[in-house]
C-alpha positions in Angstrom: -91.1 108.4 87.8 -91.5 112.2 87.5 -87.8 112.5 87.1 -87.8 110.0 84.3 -90.5 111.8 82.4 -88.6 115.1 82.7 -85.4 113.5 81.6 -86.8 112.1 78.4 -89.3 114.9 77.6 -86.9 116.4 75.1 -86.9 113.3 72.9 -90.2 111.7 73.8 -93.4 113.7 74.1 -95.9 110.8 74.2 -98.9 111.7 76.4 -98.9 110.0 79.8 -102.1 108.2 79.1 -100.3 106.2 76.5 -97.5 105.0 78.6 -99.4 102.2 80.4 -98.4 100.7 83.7 -95.0 101.9 84.9 -94.6 98.9 87.4 -94.8 95.3 86.4 -96.3 93.0 89.0 -94.7 90.0 87.3 -91.1 91.0 87.7 -90.3 91.4 91.4 -86.9 90.2 92.6 -87.3 86.8 94.4 -87.3 86.5 98.2 -84.2 85.5 100.2 -84.2 82.2 102.0 -82.1 79.5 103.6 -83.3 76.5 101.4 -83.4 76.4 97.7 -84.4 73.7 95.2 -85.0 73.7 91.4 -88.2 72.0 90.4 -90.7 72.4 87.5 -88.3 74.8 85.7 -88.5 77.2 88.6 -86.3 78.2 91.6 -88.1 77.5 94.9 -87.1 79.4 98.0 -87.9 78.5 101.6 -86.7 79.7 105.0 -87.4 83.4 104.6 -86.9 85.2 108.0 -90.1 87.3 107.6 -92.2 84.4 106.2 -90.7 81.2 107.5 -93.7 79.1 106.6 -94.0 80.3 103.0 -92.5 78.9 99.9 -91.7 81.3 97.0 -91.1 80.3 93.4 -89.7 82.3 90.5 -91.3 82.7 87.1 -91.1 79.8 84.6 -87.6 79.3 83.3 -86.4 82.2 85.4 -84.3 82.4 88.5 -84.2 86.2 89.1 -87.9 87.3 88.8 -91.1 86.3 90.4 -94.7 87.4 90.2 -96.4 89.0 93.3 -98.6 85.9 93.9 -95.8 83.3 93.4 -96.0 81.8 96.9 -97.5 78.9 98.8 -98.3 78.7 102.5 -97.5 75.7 104.7 -99.7 76.2 107.8 -98.3 79.7 108.2 -99.6 80.3 111.8 -97.7 77.4 113.3 -94.5 77.9 115.3 -93.1 74.8 113.6 -91.4 76.3 110.5 -90.2 74.9 107.2 -86.6 73.5 107.6 -85.9 71.6 104.4 -87.0 70.9 100.9 -86.1 68.3 98.2 -87.3 67.5 94.7 -88.0 63.8 94.3 -89.9 61.8 91.7 -91.8 64.7 90.1 -92.9 66.2 93.4 -91.5 68.8 95.8 -91.2 67.5 99.4 -91.3 70.2 102.0 -90.5 69.5 105.7 -91.0 70.9 109.1 -89.8 69.5 112.3 -92.8 67.2 112.6 -94.7 67.6 109.3 -94.2 66.5 105.7 -95.9 68.1 102.7 -96.1 67.3 99.0 -96.3 70.0 96.3 -97.7 68.6 93.0 -98.3 70.4 89.7 -101.9 70.8 88.6 -102.4 71.9 85.0 -99.9 74.3 83.4 -99.2 76.8 86.2 -101.0 75.7 89.4 -99.8 73.8 92.4 -101.5 71.7 95.0 -100.3 71.1 98.5 -101.1 68.0 100.5 -99.9 67.0 103.9 -98.1 63.7 103.7 -97.7 63.2 107.4 -98.2 65.2 110.6 -96.0 62.8 112.6 -92.9 62.5 110.4 -90.7 65.6 109.9 -87.1 66.6 109.4 -84.9 66.6 112.4 -81.8 67.9 110.6 -81.8 69.8 107.4 -78.4 68.4 106.3 -79.7 64.8 106.6 -82.0 65.1 103.6 -80.6 63.4 100.5 -81.9 61.7 97.4 -80.2 58.3 96.9 -81.1 56.8 93.6 -84.7 55.6 93.8 -85.1 56.5 97.5 -85.1 59.6 99.6 -83.5 59.4 103.0 -83.5 61.7 106.0 -83.3 61.8 109.8 -86.6 62.4 111.7 -87.2 62.4 115.4 -88.1 58.6 115.1 -84.8 57.7 113.3 -83.8 57.2 109.7 -86.6 57.5 107.2 -86.6 56.0 103.7 -89.2 56.9 101.1 -89.4 55.1 97.7 -92.0 57.3 96.1 -94.9 55.1 97.3 -94.2 53.9 100.9 -92.3 55.3 103.8 -90.0 52.7 105.4 -88.1 53.0 108.8 -85.3 50.4 109.0 -84.8 48.7 112.3 -81.3 49.5 113.6 -79.3 47.2 115.7 -78.8 48.0 119.4 -75.4 49.6 118.6 -76.7 51.8 115.8 -79.7 52.8 117.9 -77.4 53.8 120.7 -75.5 56.1 118.3 -78.8 57.7 117.1 -79.9 58.2 120.7 -76.5 59.9 121.6 -76.8 62.6 118.9 -75.9 66.0 120.4 -79.3 67.8 120.1 -77.6 71.2 120.3 -75.6 70.7 117.2 -78.0 68.9 114.8 -77.3 71.8 112.3 -73.9 70.3 111.8 -75.3 67.0 110.6 -74.5 66.3 106.9 -75.3 63.4 104.6 -74.1 61.9 101.3 -74.8 59.2 98.7 -72.4 56.4 97.9 -74.1 55.2 94.7 -71.4 52.6 94.0 -72.2 50.7 97.2 -75.9 51.7 97.4 -75.4 53.5 100.7 -76.8 56.6 102.5 -74.1 58.2 104.7 -75.2 60.3 107.7 -72.5 62.1 109.7 -73.7 63.0 113.2 -72.2 64.6 116.4 -72.6 62.3 119.4 -72.2 62.9 123.1 -70.5 66.1 123.9 -69.0 66.5 120.4 -69.9 69.6 118.5 -68.7 68.2 115.1 -69.9 65.0 113.4 -67.7 62.2 114.8 -69.7 59.2 113.7 -71.1 58.1 110.3 -74.3 56.0 110.2 -74.3 54.0 106.9 -77.6 52.6 105.6 -77.4 50.2 102.6 -80.8 50.6 100.9 -80.2 47.5 98.7 -79.7 45.1 101.6 -81.6 47.1 104.3 -78.5 46.9 106.6 -77.3 49.6 108.8 -73.9 50.1 110.5 -71.7 52.8 112.0 -68.3 54.0 110.9 -65.9 56.1 112.9 -63.2 58.0 111.1 -60.1 59.7 112.5 -61.4 63.2 111.5 -64.7 65.0 112.2 -66.7 65.3 109.0 -68.3 68.6 108.0 -69.4 67.7 104.5 -69.8 64.7 102.2 -69.6 64.8 98.4 -69.5 62.3 95.6 -67.8 64.2 92.7 -68.0 61.4 90.1 -66.4 58.3 88.7 -62.8 57.5 87.9 -61.3 54.5 86.2 -60.8 52.6 89.5 -64.3 53.3 90.7 -66.0 55.9 92.8 -64.2 58.6 94.8 -66.0 59.8 97.9 -64.7 63.1 99.3 -65.3 64.4 102.8 -64.5 67.8 104.1 -63.4 68.1 107.7 -63.9 70.9 110.3 -60.2 71.8 110.2 -60.3 72.6 106.5 -59.0 69.3 105.1 -60.3 67.4 102.1 -60.1 63.6 102.3 -60.6 60.9 99.7 -62.2 58.2 101.9 -61.4 55.4 99.5 -57.7 56.1 99.0 -54.6 55.8 101.1 -52.6 58.5 99.3 -51.2 61.6 101.0 -53.5 64.5 101.9 -51.7 67.8 102.2 -48.3 66.1 102.8 -49.8 64.1 105.6 -50.8 60.5 105.8 -54.5 59.9 106.0 -55.4 58.2 109.3 -58.6 56.3 109.1 -60.5 53.7 111.0 -64.0 52.3 110.9 -66.0 49.8 112.9 -68.7 47.5 111.6 -72.0 47.1 113.3 -72.5 44.4 115.9 -73.3 41.0 114.4 -75.7 38.8 116.5 -74.2 35.3 116.3 -76.1 33.4 119.1 -79.0 32.3 116.9 -82.6 31.5 117.8 -81.6 29.4 120.9 -79.5 32.3 122.3 -76.6 30.1 123.0 -73.2 31.7 122.8 -71.1 31.0 119.7 -67.4 30.8 118.9 -65.8 32.8 116.1 -63.4 30.0 114.9 -61.6 31.7 112.0 -61.7 34.5 109.4 -60.5 35.1 105.9 -59.8 38.8 105.3 -59.2 40.2 101.9 -57.4 43.5 101.5 -55.0 45.6 99.5 -51.9 47.1 101.1 -48.3 47.8 100.0 -45.5 45.7 101.5 -44.0 46.7 104.8 -47.3 48.4 105.8 -49.9 47.1 108.3 -53.6 47.4 109.1 -54.7 46.8 112.7 -57.8 44.7 113.1 -59.6 44.5 116.4 -62.4 42.1 117.3 -64.9 43.0 120.0 -67.5 40.9 121.7 -70.6 41.5 123.7 -70.4 45.3 123.5 -67.1 45.3 125.4 -65.0 48.5 125.0 -61.8 46.5 125.0 -60.9 44.3 122.1 -61.0 40.5 122.6 -58.4 40.0 119.9 -56.0 42.2 117.9 -54.5 41.1 114.6 -51.9 42.8 112.4 -52.7 42.5 108.6 -49.4 43.0 106.7 -49.1 44.1 103.1 -47.8 42.1 100.2 -47.3 44.3 97.1 -44.3 43.0 95.1 -44.1 46.1 92.9 -43.8 49.9 93.4 -46.0 50.6 90.3 -49.3 51.9 91.9 -51.4 50.8 88.9 -50.5 47.2 89.7 -52.0 46.0 92.9 -52.3 42.6 94.6 -55.2 41.4 96.8 -54.0 39.8 100.0 -56.1 37.0 101.5 -55.1 36.1 105.0 -56.5 33.3 107.2 -56.8 34.1 110.9 -57.4 31.3 113.5 -59.5 32.5 116.4 -61.4 31.4 119.5 -63.6 34.4 120.4 -66.8 33.4 122.3 -69.8 35.6 122.6 -73.3 36.6 121.6 -72.2 39.6 119.5 -69.0 40.4 117.6 -67.8 43.6 115.9 -64.7 44.3 113.7 -62.6 47.4 113.6 -59.9 48.3 111.0 -57.3 50.9 111.7 -54.7 52.5 109.3 -52.4 55.2 110.7 -49.5 54.9 108.2 -48.5 56.7 105.1 -49.0 53.8 102.8 -47.8 55.5 99.6 -50.4 53.5 97.7 -53.8 52.0 98.0 -55.1 50.8 101.4 -58.5 49.0 101.2 -60.3 46.3 103.2 -62.4 44.5 100.5 -64.3 42.0 102.7 -64.1 39.0 104.9 -65.6 35.6 105.6 -66.2 34.6 109.2 -66.8 31.0 110.4 -68.6 30.3 113.6 -69.1 27.1 115.6 -72.5 26.7 117.3 -72.1 25.2 120.8 -75.5 23.5 120.6 -75.6 22.5 116.9 -72.0 21.6 116.5 -72.3 23.1 113.0 -70.1 25.4 111.0 -71.8 28.5 109.8 -70.4 30.9 107.2 -71.2 34.6 107.4 -70.3 37.3 105.0 
């Protein structure tokens, strides 16, 4: 400051008493942190190494300046530190491993903090995602769903719960999530067993409250939904080896064919009487160019070996990619069991679209002697 006064003394001889404060306490640079969120026209910063249980916010309509008192404490003396933040329905949701806080605006420039739960926290930072009218994340109890009023915890099947239980605890930082708005789905990619990269994707449909597990050929390190195209949504996933895959397309990726497979969840088909059932036949609808195939495996009763393997062949009579035909194939079966699961595999360069649209499965109850249709 002394150097500044000497430098300008030749052109400005105002007395020091008229200069006022030389330092503004409203224009500090914001703190550094690991987690950022824009809310209430401010940039909110969490995860500072020196103050891990503090949240700092910039000045109104600014992202590069903050006042000295622009901070909020979240039980600062705890060892359990803030590990995630998300703006949802006019509130800021701040998470620790086992706690959940709400930040609400009071008046023009004041904020109030309340503890939403001391039992529900955030297990993996990358699992936190806003999906339309709900917010989803992974806690130590499983997948949590918050609609702005109530917190729901879907009941997973045995197969899905087994996947959740097998998450590699040492690599939860690798967990990532995404929103498939077209299908109303929350996607959660997790590393299981000894895997250090996400190898399984848990998919929760918040419209139907169903949950299943997909397994793709590549480990997934990121999930993004860039927007809409004429044919529908494109869901991009980044892999650990630097590849970018369009998960709804069968076109080439980096001059290589996209290899993909996914398994549905286990369907319980025994009914209330717990009598084994028979999968009699299926109608599978799919899109695939001619001379190409999709392998379909049917599993029963949690067996690792498929009880039946079917080859779904393509039937596209034109090479014009904008013209596509849906193939509907009837498959006669006789698979007995209490649970069934379907797997679809594509390892070919299709040169066009490859999609399994859906299926109808017909079962014959041993006790009822009645045909049941399942979607």
